[in-house]
Structures are given as C-alpha cells and as structure tokens.
PDB file with SEQRES, HELIX, SHEET and CRYST1 records, atoms N, CA, C and O in Angstrom:
SEQRES   1 A   76  MET GLN HIS MET LEU THR THR GLY LEU ALA LEU VAL THR          
SEQRES   2 A   76  VAL LEU GLY VAL ALA LYS VAL VAL ARG ASP TRP LEU ILE          
SEQRES   3 A   76  LEU ARG GLN VAL ARG ALA ALA MET ASP ALA GLY SER ALA          
SEQRES   4 A   76  GLU ASP ARG VAL ARG ILE GLY MET ARG LEU ALA GLU ALA          
SEQRES   5 A   76  LEU GLY GLY GLY PRO ALA ALA GLU ALA ALA GLY PRO GLU          
SEQRES   6 A   76  GLN PRO GLY GLY GLU VAL VAL ARG PRO ARG PRO                  
HELIX    1 AA1 GLN A    2  ALA A   36  1                                  35    
HELIX    2 AA2 ALA A   39  ALA A   52  1                                  14    
HELIX    3 AA3 PRO A   57  ALA A   62  1                                   6    
CRYST1    1.000    1.000    1.000  90.00  90.00  90.00 P 1           1          
ATOM      1  N   MET A   1     128.552  45.241 106.981  1.00  0.00           N  
ATOM      2  CA  MET A   1     127.666  46.387 107.062  1.00  0.00           C  
ATOM      3  C   MET A   1     128.465  47.690 107.079  1.00  0.00           C  
ATOM      4  O   MET A   1     128.109  48.650 106.395  1.00  0.00           O  
ATOM      5  N   GLN A   2     129.536  47.723 107.854  1.00  0.00           N  
ATOM      6  CA  GLN A   2     130.330  48.931 107.959  1.00  0.00           C  
ATOM      7  C   GLN A   2     131.023  49.228 106.626  1.00  0.00           C  
ATOM      8  O   GLN A   2     131.227  50.391 106.277  1.00  0.00           O  
ATOM      9  N   HIS A   3     131.380  48.184 105.890  1.00  0.00           N  
ATOM     10  CA  HIS A   3     132.015  48.381 104.593  1.00  0.00           C  
ATOM     11  C   HIS A   3     131.059  49.100 103.631  1.00  0.00           C  
ATOM     12  O   HIS A   3     131.486  49.962 102.862  1.00  0.00           O  
ATOM     13  N   MET A   4     129.772  48.749 103.673  1.00  0.00           N  
ATOM     14  CA  MET A   4     128.786  49.398 102.812  1.00  0.00           C  
ATOM     15  C   MET A   4     128.604  50.862 103.206  1.00  0.00           C  
ATOM     16  O   MET A   4     128.454  51.731 102.347  1.00  0.00           O  
ATOM     17  N   LEU A   5     128.619  51.122 104.502  1.00  0.00           N  
ATOM     18  CA  LEU A   5     128.477  52.490 104.980  1.00  0.00           C  
ATOM     19  C   LEU A   5     129.669  53.337 104.550  1.00  0.00           C  
ATOM     20  O   LEU A   5     129.502  54.470 104.099  1.00  0.00           O  
ATOM     21  N   THR A   6     130.859  52.789 104.687  1.00  0.00           N  
ATOM     22  CA  THR A   6     132.074  53.498 104.278  1.00  0.00           C  
ATOM     23  C   THR A   6     132.059  53.756 102.775  1.00  0.00           C  
ATOM     24  O   THR A   6     132.425  54.843 102.328  1.00  0.00           O  
ATOM     25  N   THR A   7     131.641  52.773 102.001  1.00  0.00           N  
ATOM     26  CA  THR A   7     131.568  52.930 100.552  1.00  0.00           C  
ATOM     27  C   THR A   7     130.546  54.010 100.185  1.00  0.00           C  
ATOM     28  O   THR A   7     130.793  54.831  99.302  1.00  0.00           O  
ATOM     29  N   GLY A   8     129.412  54.003 100.861  1.00  0.00           N  
ATOM     30  CA  GLY A   8     128.388  55.014 100.607  1.00  0.00           C  
ATOM     31  C   GLY A   8     128.870  56.408 100.934  1.00  0.00           C  
ATOM     32  O   GLY A   8     128.638  57.344 100.169  1.00  0.00           O  
ATOM     33  N   LEU A   9     129.542  56.555 102.067  1.00  0.00           N  
ATOM     34  CA  LEU A   9     130.074  57.872 102.448  1.00  0.00           C  
ATOM     35  C   LEU A   9     131.137  58.347 101.459  1.00  0.00           C  
ATOM     36  O   LEU A   9     131.190  59.529 101.118  1.00  0.00           O  
ATOM     37  N   ALA A  10     131.979  57.426 101.004  1.00  0.00           N  
ATOM     38  CA  ALA A  10     133.008  57.781 100.027  1.00  0.00           C  
ATOM     39  C   ALA A  10     132.361  58.241  98.720  1.00  0.00           C  
ATOM     40  O   ALA A  10     132.814  59.207  98.105  1.00  0.00           O  
ATOM     41  N   LEU A  11     131.308  57.551  98.301  1.00  0.00           N  
ATOM     42  CA  LEU A  11     130.613  57.924  97.073  1.00  0.00           C  
ATOM     43  C   LEU A  11     129.978  59.302  97.200  1.00  0.00           C  
ATOM     44  O   LEU A  11     130.088  60.120  96.287  1.00  0.00           O  
ATOM     45  N   VAL A  12     129.319  59.565  98.317  1.00  0.00           N  
ATOM     46  CA  VAL A  12     128.687  60.872  98.537  1.00  0.00           C  
ATOM     47  C   VAL A  12     129.750  61.969  98.560  1.00  0.00           C  
ATOM     48  O   VAL A  12     129.528  63.051  98.017  1.00  0.00           O  
ATOM     49  N   THR A  13     130.876  61.710  99.168  1.00  0.00           N  
ATOM     50  CA  THR A  13     131.961  62.694  99.230  1.00  0.00           C  
ATOM     51  C   THR A  13     132.493  62.999  97.836  1.00  0.00           C  
ATOM     52  O   THR A  13     132.685  64.161  97.479  1.00  0.00           O  
ATOM     53  N   VAL A  14     132.732  61.953  97.050  1.00  0.00           N  
ATOM     54  CA  VAL A  14     133.251  62.146  95.688  1.00  0.00           C  
ATOM     55  C   VAL A  14     132.253  62.937  94.849  1.00  0.00           C  
ATOM     56  O   VAL A  14     132.642  63.847  94.117  1.00  0.00           O  
ATOM     57  N   LEU A  15     130.970  62.595  94.953  1.00  0.00           N  
ATOM     58  CA  LEU A  15     129.953  63.317  94.191  1.00  0.00           C  
ATOM     59  C   LEU A  15     129.858  64.781  94.635  1.00  0.00           C  
ATOM     60  O   LEU A  15     129.682  65.670  93.802  1.00  0.00           O  
ATOM     61  N   GLY A  16     129.973  65.031  95.924  1.00  0.00           N  
ATOM     62  CA  GLY A  16     129.932  66.401  96.427  1.00  0.00           C  
ATOM     63  C   GLY A  16     131.109  67.221  95.935  1.00  0.00           C  
ATOM     64  O   GLY A  16     130.938  68.369  95.525  1.00  0.00           O  
ATOM     65  N   VAL A  17     132.295  66.647  95.970  1.00  0.00           N  
ATOM     66  CA  VAL A  17     133.485  67.344  95.492  1.00  0.00           C  
ATOM     67  C   VAL A  17     133.372  67.596  93.993  1.00  0.00           C  
ATOM     68  O   VAL A  17     133.744  68.670  93.519  1.00  0.00           O  
ATOM     69  N   ALA A  18     132.864  66.621  93.241  1.00  0.00           N  
ATOM     70  CA  ALA A  18     132.707  66.790  91.798  1.00  0.00           C  
ATOM     71  C   ALA A  18     131.746  67.938  91.488  1.00  0.00           C  
ATOM     72  O   ALA A  18     131.976  68.701  90.550  1.00  0.00           O  
ATOM     73  N   LYS A  19     130.675  68.063  92.268  1.00  0.00           N  
ATOM     74  CA  LYS A  19     129.714  69.149  92.051  1.00  0.00           C  
ATOM     75  C   LYS A  19     130.350  70.503  92.347  1.00  0.00           C  
ATOM     76  O   LYS A  19     130.139  71.460  91.602  1.00  0.00           O  
ATOM     77  N   VAL A  20     131.116  70.594  93.413  1.00  0.00           N  
ATOM     78  CA  VAL A  20     131.784  71.852  93.761  1.00  0.00           C  
ATOM     79  C   VAL A  20     132.763  72.252  92.662  1.00  0.00           C  
ATOM     80  O   VAL A  20     132.822  73.419  92.276  1.00  0.00           O  
ATOM     81  N   VAL A  21     133.526  71.293  92.161  1.00  0.00           N  
ATOM     82  CA  VAL A  21     134.493  71.583  91.094  1.00  0.00           C  
ATOM     83  C   VAL A  21     133.769  72.023  89.828  1.00  0.00           C  
ATOM     84  O   VAL A  21     134.189  72.976  89.171  1.00  0.00           O  
ATOM     85  N   ARG A  22     132.674  71.329  89.479  1.00  0.00           N  
ATOM     86  CA  ARG A  22     131.898  71.693  88.294  1.00  0.00           C  
ATOM     87  C   ARG A  22     131.348  73.110  88.426  1.00  0.00           C  
ATOM     88  O   ARG A  22     131.445  73.905  87.491  1.00  0.00           O  
ATOM     89  N   ASP A  23     130.773  73.428  89.583  1.00  0.00           N  
ATOM     90  CA  ASP A  23     130.221  74.767  89.797  1.00  0.00           C  
ATOM     91  C   ASP A  23     131.314  75.833  89.722  1.00  0.00           C  
ATOM     92  O   ASP A  23     131.096  76.908  89.164  1.00  0.00           O  
ATOM     93  N   TRP A  24     132.480  75.539  90.280  1.00  0.00           N  
ATOM     94  CA  TRP A  24     133.587  76.486  90.239  1.00  0.00           C  
ATOM     95  C   TRP A  24     134.025  76.742  88.796  1.00  0.00           C  
ATOM     96  O   TRP A  24     134.284  77.884  88.419  1.00  0.00           O  
ATOM     97  N   LEU A  25     134.107  75.680  87.991  1.00  0.00           N  
ATOM     98  CA  LEU A  25     134.497  75.847  86.591  1.00  0.00           C  
ATOM     99  C   LEU A  25     133.464  76.660  85.816  1.00  0.00           C  
ATOM    100  O   LEU A  25     133.823  77.505  84.996  1.00  0.00           O  
ATOM    101  N   ILE A  26     132.183  76.404  86.073  1.00  0.00           N  
ATOM    102  CA  ILE A  26     131.124  77.166  85.404  1.00  0.00           C  
ATOM    103  C   ILE A  26     131.216  78.640  85.779  1.00  0.00           C  
ATOM    104  O   ILE A  26     131.153  79.507  84.908  1.00  0.00           O  
ATOM    105  N   LEU A  27     131.365  78.927  87.065  1.00  0.00           N  
ATOM    106  CA  LEU A  27     131.444  80.320  87.505  1.00  0.00           C  
ATOM    107  C   LEU A  27     132.684  81.018  86.962  1.00  0.00           C  
ATOM    108  O   LEU A  27     132.648  82.216  86.680  1.00  0.00           O  
ATOM    109  N   ARG A  28     133.767  80.287  86.817  1.00  0.00           N  
ATOM    110  CA  ARG A  28     134.984  80.859  86.245  1.00  0.00           C  
ATOM    111  C   ARG A  28     134.746  81.259  84.789  1.00  0.00           C  
ATOM    112  O   ARG A  28     135.197  82.316  84.346  1.00  0.00           O  
ATOM    113  N   GLN A  29     134.032  80.402  84.048  1.00  0.00           N  
ATOM    114  CA  GLN A  29     133.723  80.717  82.654  1.00  0.00           C  
ATOM    115  C   GLN A  29     132.762  81.906  82.559  1.00  0.00           C  
ATOM    116  O   GLN A  29     132.917  82.761  81.686  1.00  0.00           O  
ATOM    117  N   VAL A  30     131.782  81.961  83.445  1.00  0.00           N  
ATOM    118  CA  VAL A  30     130.833  83.072  83.448  1.00  0.00           C  
ATOM    119  C   VAL A  30     131.560  84.374  83.742  1.00  0.00           C  
ATOM    120  O   VAL A  30     131.312  85.389  83.091  1.00  0.00           O  
ATOM    121  N   ARG A  31     132.453  84.346  84.719  1.00  0.00           N  
ATOM    122  CA  ARG A  31     133.196  85.561  85.058  1.00  0.00           C  
ATOM    123  C   ARG A  31     134.074  86.023  83.899  1.00  0.00           C  
ATOM    124  O   ARG A  31     134.156  87.221  83.626  1.00  0.00           O  
ATOM    125  N   ALA A  32     134.730  85.086  83.216  1.00  0.00           N  
ATOM    126  CA  ALA A  32     135.562  85.445  82.069  1.00  0.00           C  
ATOM    127  C   ALA A  32     134.709  86.047  80.951  1.00  0.00           C  
ATOM    128  O   ALA A  32     135.120  87.010  80.303  1.00  0.00           O  
ATOM    129  N   ALA A  33     133.519  85.476  80.725  1.00  0.00           N  
ATOM    130  CA  ALA A  33     132.632  86.006  79.687  1.00  0.00           C  
ATOM    131  C   ALA A  33     132.131  87.394  80.069  1.00  0.00           C  
ATOM    132  O   ALA A  33     132.017  88.270  79.212  1.00  0.00           O  
ATOM    133  N   MET A  34     131.832  87.597  81.344  1.00  0.00           N  
ATOM    134  CA  MET A  34     131.357  88.909  81.801  1.00  0.00           C  
ATOM    135  C   MET A  34     132.461  89.964  81.639  1.00  0.00           C  
ATOM    136  O   MET A  34     132.198  91.088  81.211  1.00  0.00           O  
ATOM    137  N   ASP A  35     133.677  89.594  81.982  1.00  0.00           N  
ATOM    138  CA  ASP A  35     134.790  90.540  81.890  1.00  0.00           C  
ATOM    139  C   ASP A  35     135.109  90.902  80.440  1.00  0.00           C  
ATOM    140  O   ASP A  35     135.497  92.034  80.153  1.00  0.00           O  
ATOM    141  N   ALA A  36     134.947  89.942  79.526  1.00  0.00           N  
ATOM    142  CA  ALA A  36     135.320  90.158  78.131  1.00  0.00           C  
ATOM    143  C   ALA A  36     134.180  90.741  77.297  1.00  0.00           C  
ATOM    144  O   ALA A  36     134.421  91.240  76.198  1.00  0.00           O  
ATOM    145  N   GLY A  37     132.957  90.689  77.791  1.00  0.00           N  
ATOM    146  CA  GLY A  37     131.813  91.087  76.982  1.00  0.00           C  
ATOM    147  C   GLY A  37     131.461  92.555  77.077  1.00  0.00           C  
ATOM    148  O   GLY A  37     131.961  93.294  77.925  1.00  0.00           O  
ATOM    149  N   SER A  38     130.581  92.948  76.174  1.00  0.00           N  
ATOM    150  CA  SER A  38     130.060  94.315  76.185  1.00  0.00           C  
ATOM    151  C   SER A  38     128.961  94.422  77.236  1.00  0.00           C  
ATOM    152  O   SER A  38     128.631  93.439  77.901  1.00  0.00           O  
ATOM    153  N   ALA A  39     128.402  95.605  77.380  1.00  0.00           N  
ATOM    154  CA  ALA A  39     127.326  95.803  78.356  1.00  0.00           C  
ATOM    155  C   ALA A  39     126.127  94.922  78.017  1.00  0.00           C  
ATOM    156  O   ALA A  39     125.513  94.337  78.909  1.00  0.00           O  
ATOM    157  N   GLU A  40     125.790  94.827  76.728  1.00  0.00           N  
ATOM    158  CA  GLU A  40     124.664  93.984  76.323  1.00  0.00           C  
ATOM    159  C   GLU A  40     124.946  92.517  76.621  1.00  0.00           C  
ATOM    160  O   GLU A  40     124.061  91.782  77.059  1.00  0.00           O  
ATOM    161  N   ASP A  41     126.195  92.096  76.380  1.00  0.00           N  
ATOM    162  CA  ASP A  41     126.573  90.710  76.672  1.00  0.00           C  
ATOM    163  C   ASP A  41     126.433  90.417  78.162  1.00  0.00           C  
ATOM    164  O   ASP A  41     125.951  89.349  78.542  1.00  0.00           O  
ATOM    165  N   ARG A  42     126.851  91.357  79.007  1.00  0.00           N  
ATOM    166  CA  ARG A  42     126.758  91.148  80.449  1.00  0.00           C  
ATOM    167  C   ARG A  42     125.308  91.030  80.900  1.00  0.00           C  
ATOM    168  O   ARG A  42     124.986  90.213  81.762  1.00  0.00           O  
ATOM    169  N   VAL A  43     124.438  91.844  80.319  1.00  0.00           N  
ATOM    170  CA  VAL A  43     123.014  91.755  80.661  1.00  0.00           C  
ATOM    171  C   VAL A  43     122.457  90.406  80.226  1.00  0.00           C  
ATOM    172  O   VAL A  43     121.745  89.746  80.982  1.00  0.00           O  
ATOM    173  N   ARG A  44     122.785  90.005  79.008  1.00  0.00           N  
ATOM    174  CA  ARG A  44     122.301  88.728  78.479  1.00  0.00           C  
ATOM    175  C   ARG A  44     122.806  87.561  79.329  1.00  0.00           C  
ATOM    176  O   ARG A  44     122.043  86.647  79.642  1.00  0.00           O  
ATOM    177  N   ILE A  45     124.074  87.587  79.698  1.00  0.00           N  
ATOM    178  CA  ILE A  45     124.643  86.522  80.530  1.00  0.00           C  
ATOM    179  C   ILE A  45     123.974  86.516  81.905  1.00  0.00           C  
ATOM    180  O   ILE A  45     123.641  85.455  82.433  1.00  0.00           O  
ATOM    181  N   GLY A  46     123.779  87.701  82.479  1.00  0.00           N  
ATOM    182  CA  GLY A  46     123.127  87.790  83.786  1.00  0.00           C  
ATOM    183  C   GLY A  46     121.711  87.252  83.758  1.00  0.00           C  
ATOM    184  O   GLY A  46     121.279  86.580  84.694  1.00  0.00           O  
ATOM    185  N   MET A  47     120.980  87.546  82.680  1.00  0.00           N  
ATOM    186  CA  MET A  47     119.609  87.047  82.566  1.00  0.00           C  
ATOM    187  C   MET A  47     119.586  85.525  82.432  1.00  0.00           C  
ATOM    188  O   MET A  47     118.755  84.857  83.047  1.00  0.00           O  
ATOM    189  N   ARG A  48     120.491  84.985  81.635  1.00  0.00           N  
ATOM    190  CA  ARG A  48     120.545  83.527  81.474  1.00  0.00           C  
ATOM    191  C   ARG A  48     120.970  82.851  82.772  1.00  0.00           C  
ATOM    192  O   ARG A  48     120.469  81.779  83.110  1.00  0.00           O  
ATOM    193  N   LEU A  49     121.887  83.473  83.494  1.00  0.00           N  
ATOM    194  CA  LEU A  49     122.330  82.915  84.763  1.00  0.00           C  
ATOM    195  C   LEU A  49     121.202  82.945  85.791  1.00  0.00           C  
ATOM    196  O   LEU A  49     120.999  81.974  86.520  1.00  0.00           O  
ATOM    197  N   ALA A  50     120.470  84.053  85.851  1.00  0.00           N  
ATOM    198  CA  ALA A  50     119.337  84.148  86.773  1.00  0.00           C  
ATOM    199  C   ALA A  50     118.279  83.104  86.437  1.00  0.00           C  
ATOM    200  O   ALA A  50     117.692  82.498  87.333  1.00  0.00           O  
ATOM    201  N   GLU A  51     118.036  82.897  85.149  1.00  0.00           N  
ATOM    202  CA  GLU A  51     117.066  81.896  84.722  1.00  0.00           C  
ATOM    203  C   GLU A  51     117.527  80.496  85.126  1.00  0.00           C  
ATOM    204  O   GLU A  51     116.728  79.678  85.582  1.00  0.00           O  
ATOM    205  N   ALA A  52     118.806  80.231  84.955  1.00  0.00           N  
ATOM    206  CA  ALA A  52     119.344  78.915  85.306  1.00  0.00           C  
ATOM    207  C   ALA A  52     119.302  78.674  86.810  1.00  0.00           C  
ATOM    208  O   ALA A  52     119.183  77.532  87.254  1.00  0.00           O  
ATOM    209  N   LEU A  53     119.400  79.744  87.594  1.00  0.00           N  
ATOM    210  CA  LEU A  53     119.382  79.614  89.048  1.00  0.00           C  
ATOM    211  C   LEU A  53     117.979  79.674  89.635  1.00  0.00           C  
ATOM    212  O   LEU A  53     117.816  79.675  90.855  1.00  0.00           O  
ATOM    213  N   GLY A  54     116.969  79.725  88.778  1.00  0.00           N  
ATOM    214  CA  GLY A  54     115.598  79.694  89.264  1.00  0.00           C  
ATOM    215  C   GLY A  54     114.860  80.998  89.160  1.00  0.00           C  
ATOM    216  O   GLY A  54     113.701  81.073  89.569  1.00  0.00           O  
ATOM    217  N   GLY A  55     115.475  82.024  88.632  1.00  0.00           N  
ATOM    218  CA  GLY A  55     114.782  83.283  88.422  1.00  0.00           C  
ATOM    219  C   GLY A  55     114.121  83.267  87.059  1.00  0.00           C  
ATOM    220  O   GLY A  55     113.868  82.196  86.506  1.00  0.00           O  
ATOM    221  N   GLY A  56     113.845  84.412  86.521  1.00  0.00           N  
ATOM    222  CA  GLY A  56     113.285  84.470  85.180  1.00  0.00           C  
ATOM    223  C   GLY A  56     111.786  84.667  85.173  1.00  0.00           C  
ATOM    224  O   GLY A  56     111.231  85.242  86.109  1.00  0.00           O  
ATOM    225  N   PRO A  57     111.119  84.195  84.123  1.00  0.00           N  
ATOM    226  CA  PRO A  57     109.693  84.469  83.952  1.00  0.00           C  
ATOM    227  C   PRO A  57     108.830  84.044  85.141  1.00  0.00           C  
ATOM    228  O   PRO A  57     107.913  84.778  85.509  1.00  0.00           O  
ATOM    229  N   ALA A  58     109.085  82.906  85.744  1.00  0.00           N  
ATOM    230  CA  ALA A  58     108.272  82.449  86.870  1.00  0.00           C  
ATOM    231  C   ALA A  58     108.445  83.384  88.067  1.00  0.00           C  
ATOM    232  O   ALA A  58     107.474  83.698  88.755  1.00  0.00           O  
ATOM    233  N   ALA A  59     109.657  83.820  88.311  1.00  0.00           N  
ATOM    234  CA  ALA A  59     109.910  84.724  89.438  1.00  0.00           C  
ATOM    235  C   ALA A  59     109.315  86.102  89.157  1.00  0.00           C  
ATOM    236  O   ALA A  59     108.817  86.760  90.071  1.00  0.00           O  
ATOM    237  N   GLU A  60     109.362  86.544  87.899  1.00  0.00           N  
ATOM    238  CA  GLU A  60     108.809  87.846  87.549  1.00  0.00           C  
ATOM    239  C   GLU A  60     107.296  87.850  87.688  1.00  0.00           C  
ATOM    240  O   GLU A  60     106.712  88.878  88.032  1.00  0.00           O  
ATOM    241  N   ALA A  61     106.649  86.718  87.427  1.00  0.00           N  
ATOM    242  CA  ALA A  61     105.193  86.635  87.515  1.00  0.00           C  
ATOM    243  C   ALA A  61     104.714  86.838  88.948  1.00  0.00           C  
ATOM    244  O   ALA A  61     103.595  87.300  89.170  1.00  0.00           O  
ATOM    245  N   ALA A  62     105.563  86.493  89.928  1.00  0.00           N  
ATOM    246  CA  ALA A  62     105.186  86.643  91.332  1.00  0.00           C  
ATOM    247  C   ALA A  62     105.180  88.111  91.753  1.00  0.00           C  
ATOM    248  O   ALA A  62     104.546  88.468  92.746  1.00  0.00           O  
ATOM    249  N   GLY A  63     105.867  88.945  91.023  1.00  0.00           N  
ATOM    250  CA  GLY A  63     105.909  90.363  91.347  1.00  0.00           C  
ATOM    251  C   GLY A  63     107.248  90.741  91.950  1.00  0.00           C  
ATOM    252  O   GLY A  63     108.014  89.870  92.362  1.00  0.00           O  
ATOM    253  N   PRO A  64     107.537  92.039  92.006  1.00  0.00           N  
ATOM    254  CA  PRO A  64     108.827  92.474  92.549  1.00  0.00           C  
ATOM    255  C   PRO A  64     108.927  92.201  94.046  1.00  0.00           C  
ATOM    256  O   PRO A  64     107.935  92.258  94.773  1.00  0.00           O  
ATOM    257  N   GLU A  65     110.126  91.908  94.481  1.00  0.00           N  
ATOM    258  CA  GLU A  65     110.342  91.629  95.894  1.00  0.00           C  
ATOM    259  C   GLU A  65     110.729  92.915  96.606  1.00  0.00           C  
ATOM    260  O   GLU A  65     111.573  93.669  96.123  1.00  0.00           O  
ATOM    261  N   GLN A  66     110.120  93.161  97.738  1.00  0.00           N  
ATOM    262  CA  GLN A  66     110.401  94.346  98.530  1.00  0.00           C  
ATOM    263  C   GLN A  66     111.584  94.065  99.464  1.00  0.00           C  
ATOM    264  O   GLN A  66     111.917  92.906  99.708  1.00  0.00           O  
ATOM    265  N   PRO A  67     112.218  95.120  99.988  1.00  0.00           N  
ATOM    266  CA  PRO A  67     113.365  94.913 100.873  1.00  0.00           C  
ATOM    267  C   PRO A  67     113.081  94.015 102.072  1.00  0.00           C  
ATOM    268  O   PRO A  67     113.983  93.319 102.539  1.00  0.00           O  
ATOM    269  N   GLY A  68     111.870  94.012 102.573  1.00  0.00           N  
ATOM    270  CA  GLY A  68     111.518  93.174 103.725  1.00  0.00           C  
ATOM    271  C   GLY A  68     111.268  91.733 103.361  1.00  0.00           C  
ATOM    272  O   GLY A  68     110.960  90.927 104.239  1.00  0.00           O  
ATOM    273  N   GLY A  69     111.389  91.379 102.090  1.00  0.00           N  
ATOM    274  CA  GLY A  69     111.166  90.019 101.644  1.00  0.00           C  
ATOM    275  C   GLY A  69     109.739  89.758 101.221  1.00  0.00           C  
ATOM    276  O   GLY A  69     109.417  88.641 100.817  1.00  0.00           O  
ATOM    277  N   GLU A  70     108.856  90.772 101.301  1.00  0.00           N  
ATOM    278  CA  GLU A  70     107.478  90.596 100.890  1.00  0.00           C  
ATOM    279  C   GLU A  70     107.356  90.723  99.386  1.00  0.00           C  
ATOM    280  O   GLU A  70     108.026  91.550  98.768  1.00  0.00           O  
ATOM    281  N   VAL A  71     106.506  89.909  98.804  1.00  0.00           N  
ATOM    282  CA  VAL A  71     106.274  89.972  97.368  1.00  0.00           C  
ATOM    283  C   VAL A  71     105.043  90.827  97.120  1.00  0.00           C  
ATOM    284  O   VAL A  71     103.995  90.620  97.732  1.00  0.00           O  
ATOM    285  N   VAL A  72     105.178  91.785  96.223  1.00  0.00           N  
ATOM    286  CA  VAL A  72     104.067  92.669  95.892  1.00  0.00           C  
ATOM    287  C   VAL A  72     103.345  92.096  94.683  1.00  0.00           C  
ATOM    288  O   VAL A  72     103.952  91.874  93.635  1.00  0.00           O  
ATOM    289  N   ARG A  73     102.046  91.856  94.832  1.00  0.00           N  
ATOM    290  CA  ARG A  73     101.247  91.339  93.733  1.00  0.00           C  
ATOM    291  C   ARG A  73     100.284  92.433  93.272  1.00  0.00           C  
ATOM    292  O   ARG A  73      99.684  93.122  94.096  1.00  0.00           O  
ATOM    293  N   PRO A  74     100.138  92.593  91.946  1.00  0.00           N  
ATOM    294  CA  PRO A  74      99.199  93.615  91.477  1.00  0.00           C  
ATOM    295  C   PRO A  74      97.764  93.263  91.868  1.00  0.00           C  
ATOM    296  O   PRO A  74      97.412  92.088  91.971  1.00  0.00           O  
ATOM    297  N   ARG A  75      96.939  94.294  92.084  1.00  0.00           N  
ATOM    298  CA  ARG A  75      95.538  94.050  92.424  1.00  0.00           C  
ATOM    299  C   ARG A  75      94.785  93.585  91.202  1.00  0.00           C  
ATOM    300  O   ARG A  75      95.048  94.049  90.092  1.00  0.00           O  
ATOM    301  N   PRO A  76      93.837  92.660  91.394  1.00  0.00           N  
ATOM    302  CA  PRO A  76      93.064  92.173  90.229  1.00  0.00           C  
ATOM    303  C   PRO A  76      92.110  93.213  89.685  1.00  0.00           C  
ATOM    304  O   PRO A  76      91.399  92.951  88.715  1.00  0.00           O  
TER     305      PRO A  76                                                      
END                                                                             
C-alpha cells in the first residue's frame, strides 16, 4: 500500500514540475516576442495571452471591472 502511495506522490510531483517548466518556457517565449515586436505586435500578443488565460470576449461581456472588484453591467 505504501509503495502505491509513494509512486502516486512521485507521479504528481513529476507532473507538477513538468507543468512549471512548460509554463516558464511559454512565458520566456512570450517575453522575447514582446521585446522584439512592434507596438501592434505587443497588443496582439497581449490580447491572445489574455484570451488564453480566460479573458477575452466572455470576460468583456460581463462588463468592465471596477477597482473594488465589482462588475458593472449596462442597464437593459
């Protein structure tokens, strides 16, 4: 039983480290593209990154976020 637990923990650790390394490599590439690109390229990259992180059209439909964290919705 303990062998299975140890194997499971080792697997979770390896997967976690792999995800951190993957994210670091992606962010390194994004930063290099931002540094090398024009202003339009930086905007385009930022929009794609925001969309990939969960922003984008769905977040815009909810309305702008206020400093207090409240979402402002237009009146019907």
